KETI-66179 format. One record per atom (N, C-alpha, C): residue number from 1; residue in three letters; atom name; x, y, z. Coordinates in nm, 2 decimals, always signed. Layout:
BEGIN
+-----+------+------+--------+--------+--------+
| seq | type | atom |   east |  north |     up |
+-----+------+------+--------+--------+--------+
| NUM |  Ala |   CA |      X |      Y |      Z |
...
+-----+------+------+--------+--------+--------+
***
This chain:
BEGIN
+-----+------+------+--------+--------+--------+
| seq | type | atom |   east |  north |     up |
+-----+------+------+--------+--------+--------+
|   1 |  Unk |    N |  +0.46 |  +6.44 |  +2.19 |
|   1 |  Unk |   CA |  +0.37 |  +6.33 |  +2.21 |
|   1 |  Unk |    C |  +0.43 |  +6.21 |  +2.14 |
|   2 |  Unk |    N |  +0.42 |  +6.09 |  +2.20 |
|   2 |  Unk |   CA |  +0.46 |  +5.97 |  +2.14 |
|   2 |  Unk |    C |  +0.34 |  +5.89 |  +2.10 |
|   3 |  Unk |    N |  +0.36 |  +5.81 |  +1.99 |
|   3 |  Unk |   CA |  +0.25 |  +5.74 |  +1.93 |
|   3 |  Unk |    C |  +0.28 |  +5.59 |  +1.93 |
|   4 |  Unk |    N |  +0.17 |  +5.51 |  +1.94 |
|   4 |  Unk |   CA |  +0.19 |  +5.37 |  +1.91 |
|   4 |  Unk |    C |  +0.10 |  +5.34 |  +1.79 |
|   5 |  Unk |    N |  +0.15 |  +5.23 |  +1.71 |
|   5 |  Unk |   CA |  +0.08 |  +5.20 |  +1.58 |
|   5 |  Unk |    C |  +0.03 |  +5.06 |  +1.58 |
|   6 |  Unk |    N |  -0.07 |  +5.04 |  +1.50 |
|   6 |  Unk |   CA |  -0.12 |  +4.90 |  +1.48 |
|   6 |  Unk |    C |  -0.15 |  +4.89 |  +1.33 |
|   7 |  Unk |    N |  -0.11 |  +4.78 |  +1.27 |
|   7 |  Unk |   CA |  -0.13 |  +4.75 |  +1.13 |
|   7 |  Unk |    C |  -0.22 |  +4.63 |  +1.12 |
|   8 |  Unk |    N |  -0.33 |  +4.64 |  +1.05 |
|   8 |  Unk |   CA |  -0.42 |  +4.53 |  +1.02 |
|   8 |  Unk |    C |  -0.43 |  +4.50 |  +0.88 |
|   9 |  Unk |    N |  -0.40 |  +4.38 |  +0.84 |
|   9 |  Unk |   CA |  -0.41 |  +4.34 |  +0.70 |
|   9 |  Unk |    C |  -0.56 |  +4.29 |  +0.67 |
|  10 |  Unk |    N |  -0.61 |  +4.33 |  +0.55 |
|  10 |  Unk |   CA |  -0.74 |  +4.28 |  +0.51 |
|  10 |  Unk |    C |  -0.71 |  +4.19 |  +0.39 |
|  11 |  Unk |    N |  -0.81 |  +4.11 |  +0.36 |
|  11 |  Unk |   CA |  -0.80 |  +4.02 |  +0.25 |
|  11 |  Unk |    C |  -0.94 |  +3.98 |  +0.20 |
|  12 |  Unk |    N |  -0.95 |  +3.88 |  +0.13 |
|  12 |  Unk |   CA |  -1.09 |  +3.84 |  +0.08 |
|  12 |  Unk |    C |  -1.16 |  +3.94 |  +0.00 |
|  13 |  Unk |    N |  -1.09 |  +4.01 |  -0.09 |
|  13 |  Unk |   CA |  -1.15 |  +4.10 |  -0.18 |
|  13 |  Unk |    C |  -1.15 |  +4.25 |  -0.13 |
|  14 |  Unk |    N |  -1.07 |  +4.27 |  -0.02 |
|  14 |  Unk |   CA |  -1.06 |  +4.41 |  +0.02 |
|  14 |  Unk |    C |  -1.16 |  +4.45 |  +0.12 |
|  15 |  Unk |    N |  -1.17 |  +4.58 |  +0.14 |
|  15 |  Unk |   CA |  -1.26 |  +4.64 |  +0.24 |
|  15 |  Unk |    C |  -1.41 |  +4.64 |  +0.20 |
|  16 |  Unk |    N |  -1.44 |  +4.65 |  +0.08 |
|  16 |  Unk |   CA |  -1.58 |  +4.68 |  +0.04 |
|  16 |  Unk |    C |  -1.65 |  +4.58 |  -0.04 |
|  17 |  Unk |    N |  -1.59 |  +4.46 |  -0.04 |
|  17 |  Unk |   CA |  -1.66 |  +4.35 |  -0.11 |
|  17 |  Unk |    C |  -1.74 |  +4.27 |  -0.01 |
|  18 |  Unk |    N |  -1.86 |  +4.23 |  -0.05 |
|  18 |  Unk |   CA |  -1.95 |  +4.15 |  +0.04 |
|  18 |  Unk |    C |  -2.00 |  +4.23 |  +0.16 |
|  19 |  Unk |    N |  -2.02 |  +4.17 |  +0.27 |
|  19 |  Unk |   CA |  -2.08 |  +4.23 |  +0.39 |
|  19 |  Unk |    C |  -1.98 |  +4.32 |  +0.46 |
|  20 |  Unk |    N |  -2.01 |  +4.45 |  +0.47 |
|  20 |  Unk |   CA |  -1.92 |  +4.54 |  +0.54 |
|  20 |  Unk |    C |  -1.95 |  +4.55 |  +0.69 |
|  21 |  Unk |    N |  -2.05 |  +4.48 |  +0.74 |
|  21 |  Unk |   CA |  -2.08 |  +4.48 |  +0.88 |
|  21 |  Unk |    C |  -1.97 |  +4.44 |  +0.97 |
|  22 |  Unk |    N |  -1.90 |  +4.33 |  +0.95 |
|  22 |  Unk |   CA |  -1.79 |  +4.29 |  +1.04 |
|  22 |  Unk |    C |  -1.68 |  +4.39 |  +1.04 |
|  23 |  Unk |    N |  -1.64 |  +4.45 |  +0.92 |
|  23 |  Unk |   CA |  -1.54 |  +4.55 |  +0.92 |
|  23 |  Unk |    C |  -1.58 |  +4.67 |  +0.99 |
|  24 |  Unk |    N |  -1.70 |  +4.72 |  +0.97 |
|  24 |  Unk |   CA |  -1.75 |  +4.84 |  +1.04 |
|  24 |  Unk |    C |  -1.75 |  +4.81 |  +1.19 |
|  25 |  Unk |    N |  -1.79 |  +4.70 |  +1.23 |
|  25 |  Unk |   CA |  -1.79 |  +4.66 |  +1.38 |
|  25 |  Unk |    C |  -1.64 |  +4.67 |  +1.43 |
|  26 |  Unk |    N |  -1.55 |  +4.61 |  +1.36 |
|  26 |  Unk |   CA |  -1.41 |  +4.61 |  +1.40 |
|  26 |  Unk |    C |  -1.36 |  +4.75 |  +1.41 |
|  27 |  Unk |    N |  -1.39 |  +4.84 |  +1.31 |
|  27 |  Unk |   CA |  -1.34 |  +4.98 |  +1.31 |
|  27 |  Unk |    C |  -1.40 |  +5.05 |  +1.42 |
|  28 |  Unk |    N |  -1.53 |  +5.03 |  +1.45 |
|  28 |  Unk |   CA |  -1.59 |  +5.10 |  +1.57 |
|  28 |  Unk |    C |  -1.52 |  +5.06 |  +1.70 |
|  29 |  Unk |    N |  -1.49 |  +4.93 |  +1.71 |
|  29 |  Unk |   CA |  -1.42 |  +4.88 |  +1.83 |
|  29 |  Unk |    C |  -1.28 |  +4.95 |  +1.85 |
|  30 |  Unk |    N |  -1.21 |  +4.96 |  +1.74 |
|  30 |  Unk |   CA |  -1.08 |  +5.02 |  +1.74 |
|  30 |  Unk |    C |  -1.10 |  +5.17 |  +1.78 |
|  31 |  Unk |    N |  -1.20 |  +5.24 |  +1.72 |
|  31 |  Unk |   CA |  -1.22 |  +5.38 |  +1.76 |
|  31 |  Unk |    C |  -1.26 |  +5.39 |  +1.90 |
|  32 |  Unk |    N |  -1.33 |  +5.30 |  +1.96 |
|  32 |  Unk |   CA |  -1.36 |  +5.30 |  +2.10 |
|  32 |  Unk |    C |  -1.24 |  +5.29 |  +2.19 |
|  33 |  Unk |    N |  -1.14 |  +5.22 |  +2.13 |
|  33 |  Unk |   CA |  -1.01 |  +5.20 |  +2.20 |
|  33 |  Unk |    C |  -0.91 |  +5.31 |  +2.17 |
|  34 |  Unk |    N |  -0.96 |  +5.42 |  +2.11 |
|  34 |  Unk |   CA |  -0.89 |  +5.54 |  +2.07 |
|  34 |  Unk |    C |  -0.79 |  +5.52 |  +1.96 |
|  35 |  Unk |    N |  -0.80 |  +5.42 |  +1.88 |
|  35 |  Unk |   CA |  -0.72 |  +5.40 |  +1.76 |
|  35 |  Unk |    C |  -0.78 |  +5.49 |  +1.65 |
|  36 |  Unk |    N |  -0.70 |  +5.56 |  +1.58 |
|  36 |  Unk |   CA |  -0.74 |  +5.64 |  +1.46 |
|  36 |  Unk |    C |  -0.68 |  +5.59 |  +1.34 |
|  37 |  Unk |    N |  -0.76 |  +5.56 |  +1.23 |
|  37 |  Unk |   CA |  -0.71 |  +5.52 |  +1.10 |
|  37 |  Unk |    C |  -0.64 |  +5.63 |  +1.04 |
|  38 |  Unk |    N |  -0.51 |  +5.61 |  +1.01 |
|  38 |  Unk |   CA |  -0.43 |  +5.72 |  +0.95 |
|  38 |  Unk |    C |  -0.39 |  +5.69 |  +0.80 |
|  39 |  Unk |    N |  -0.39 |  +5.57 |  +0.76 |
|  39 |  Unk |   CA |  -0.35 |  +5.53 |  +0.62 |
|  39 |  Unk |    C |  -0.40 |  +5.40 |  +0.58 |
|  40 |  Unk |    N |  -0.42 |  +5.38 |  +0.45 |
|  40 |  Unk |   CA |  -0.44 |  +5.25 |  +0.39 |
|  40 |  Unk |    C |  -0.33 |  +5.23 |  +0.30 |
|  41 |  Unk |    N |  -0.27 |  +5.11 |  +0.29 |
|  41 |  Unk |   CA |  -0.16 |  +5.07 |  +0.21 |
|  41 |  Unk |    C |  -0.19 |  +4.95 |  +0.12 |
|  42 |  Unk |    N |  -0.13 |  +4.96 |  +0.00 |
|  42 |  Unk |   CA |  -0.14 |  +4.84 |  -0.09 |
|  42 |  Unk |    C |  +0.00 |  +4.83 |  -0.15 |
|  43 |  Unk |    N |  +0.03 |  +4.72 |  -0.22 |
|  43 |  Unk |   CA |  +0.16 |  +4.71 |  -0.28 |
|  43 |  Unk |    C |  +0.16 |  +4.76 |  -0.42 |
|  44 |  Unk |    N |  +0.05 |  +4.82 |  -0.46 |
|  44 |  Unk |   CA |  +0.05 |  +4.89 |  -0.59 |
|  44 |  Unk |    C |  +0.00 |  +4.80 |  -0.71 |
|  45 |  Unk |    N |  -0.01 |  +4.67 |  -0.68 |
|  45 |  Unk |   CA |  -0.06 |  +4.58 |  -0.79 |
|  45 |  Unk |    C |  -0.21 |  +4.60 |  -0.80 |
|  46 |  Unk |    N |  -0.27 |  +4.57 |  -0.92 |
|  46 |  Unk |   CA |  -0.42 |  +4.57 |  -0.93 |
|  46 |  Unk |    C |  -0.48 |  +4.48 |  -0.83 |
|  47 |  Unk |    N |  -0.60 |  +4.51 |  -0.79 |
|  47 |  Unk |   CA |  -0.67 |  +4.43 |  -0.69 |
|  47 |  Unk |    C |  -0.69 |  +4.29 |  -0.74 |
|  48 |  Unk |    N |  -0.71 |  +4.27 |  -0.87 |
|  48 |  Unk |   CA |  -0.73 |  +4.13 |  -0.92 |
|  48 |  Unk |    C |  -0.61 |  +4.04 |  -0.90 |
|  49 |  Unk |    N |  -0.49 |  +4.10 |  -0.88 |
|  49 |  Unk |   CA |  -0.37 |  +4.02 |  -0.86 |
|  49 |  Unk |    C |  -0.34 |  +4.00 |  -0.71 |
|  50 |  Unk |    N |  -0.41 |  +4.08 |  -0.62 |
|  50 |  Unk |   CA |  -0.38 |  +4.07 |  -0.48 |
|  50 |  Unk |    C |  -0.50 |  +4.02 |  -0.40 |
|  51 |  Unk |    N |  -0.61 |  +3.99 |  -0.46 |
|  51 |  Unk |   CA |  -0.74 |  +3.96 |  -0.40 |
|  51 |  Unk |    C |  -0.78 |  +4.08 |  -0.31 |
|  52 |  Unk |    N |  -0.74 |  +4.20 |  -0.35 |
|  52 |  Unk |   CA |  -0.78 |  +4.32 |  -0.28 |
|  52 |  Unk |    C |  -0.72 |  +4.34 |  -0.15 |
|  53 |  Unk |    N |  -0.61 |  +4.27 |  -0.11 |
|  53 |  Unk |   CA |  -0.55 |  +4.29 |  +0.02 |
|  53 |  Unk |    C |  -0.50 |  +4.43 |  +0.04 |
|  54 |  Unk |    N |  -0.53 |  +4.48 |  +0.16 |
|  54 |  Unk |   CA |  -0.49 |  +4.61 |  +0.20 |
|  54 |  Unk |    C |  -0.44 |  +4.61 |  +0.34 |
|  55 |  Unk |    N |  -0.35 |  +4.70 |  +0.38 |
|  55 |  Unk |   CA |  -0.31 |  +4.71 |  +0.52 |
|  55 |  Unk |    C |  -0.37 |  +4.84 |  +0.57 |
|  56 |  Unk |    N |  -0.43 |  +4.84 |  +0.69 |
|  56 |  Unk |   CA |  -0.48 |  +4.96 |  +0.75 |
|  56 |  Unk |    C |  -0.39 |  +5.00 |  +0.86 |
|  57 |  Unk |    N |  -0.35 |  +5.12 |  +0.87 |
|  57 |  Unk |   CA |  -0.26 |  +5.17 |  +0.97 |
|  57 |  Unk |    C |  -0.33 |  +5.26 |  +1.07 |
|  58 |  Unk |    N |  -0.32 |  +5.23 |  +1.19 |
|  58 |  Unk |   CA |  -0.39 |  +5.30 |  +1.30 |
|  58 |  Unk |    C |  -0.28 |  +5.36 |  +1.39 |
|  59 |  Unk |    N |  -0.32 |  +5.47 |  +1.46 |
|  59 |  Unk |   CA |  -0.23 |  +5.52 |  +1.56 |
|  59 |  Unk |    C |  -0.31 |  +5.57 |  +1.68 |
|  60 |  Unk |    N |  -0.25 |  +5.58 |  +1.80 |
|  60 |  Unk |   CA |  -0.31 |  +5.64 |  +1.91 |
|  60 |  Unk |    C |  -0.20 |  +5.69 |  +2.00 |
|  61 |  Unk |    N |  -0.23 |  +5.79 |  +2.09 |
|  61 |  Unk |   CA |  -0.12 |  +5.84 |  +2.18 |
|  61 |  Unk |    C |  -0.07 |  +5.72 |  +2.27 |
|  62 |  Unk |    N |  +0.06 |  +5.72 |  +2.28 |
|  62 |  Unk |   CA |  +0.12 |  +5.61 |  +2.37 |
|  62 |  Unk |    C |  +0.10 |  +5.65 |  +2.51 |
|  63 |  Unk |    N |  +0.05 |  +5.56 |  +2.59 |
|  63 |  Unk |   CA |  +0.04 |  +5.59 |  +2.74 |
|  63 |  Unk |    C |  +0.17 |  +5.62 |  +2.80 |
|  64 |  Unk |    N |  +0.17 |  +5.72 |  +2.89 |
|  64 |  Unk |   CA |  +0.29 |  +5.75 |  +2.96 |
|  64 |  Unk |    C |  +0.34 |  +5.63 |  +3.04 |
|  65 |  Unk |    N |  +0.47 |  +5.61 |  +3.02 |
|  65 |  Unk |   CA |  +0.53 |  +5.49 |  +3.09 |
|  65 |  Unk |    C |  +0.58 |  +5.52 |  +3.23 |
+-----+------+------+--------+--------+--------+
***
């Protein structure tokens, strides 16, 4: 099976600061489109130095070409 990937960067304090409704809505839309969250990435610096920025990695089966 072949996969396609999508990377989404977050900012503004990371995933869980403030109102989580918009992020939850976006994750549900990605799930409806068959994207599966497989990893979260950071550059290893403390959140205070990066404003909590994180990258979310999603994958889904690649459609047959």
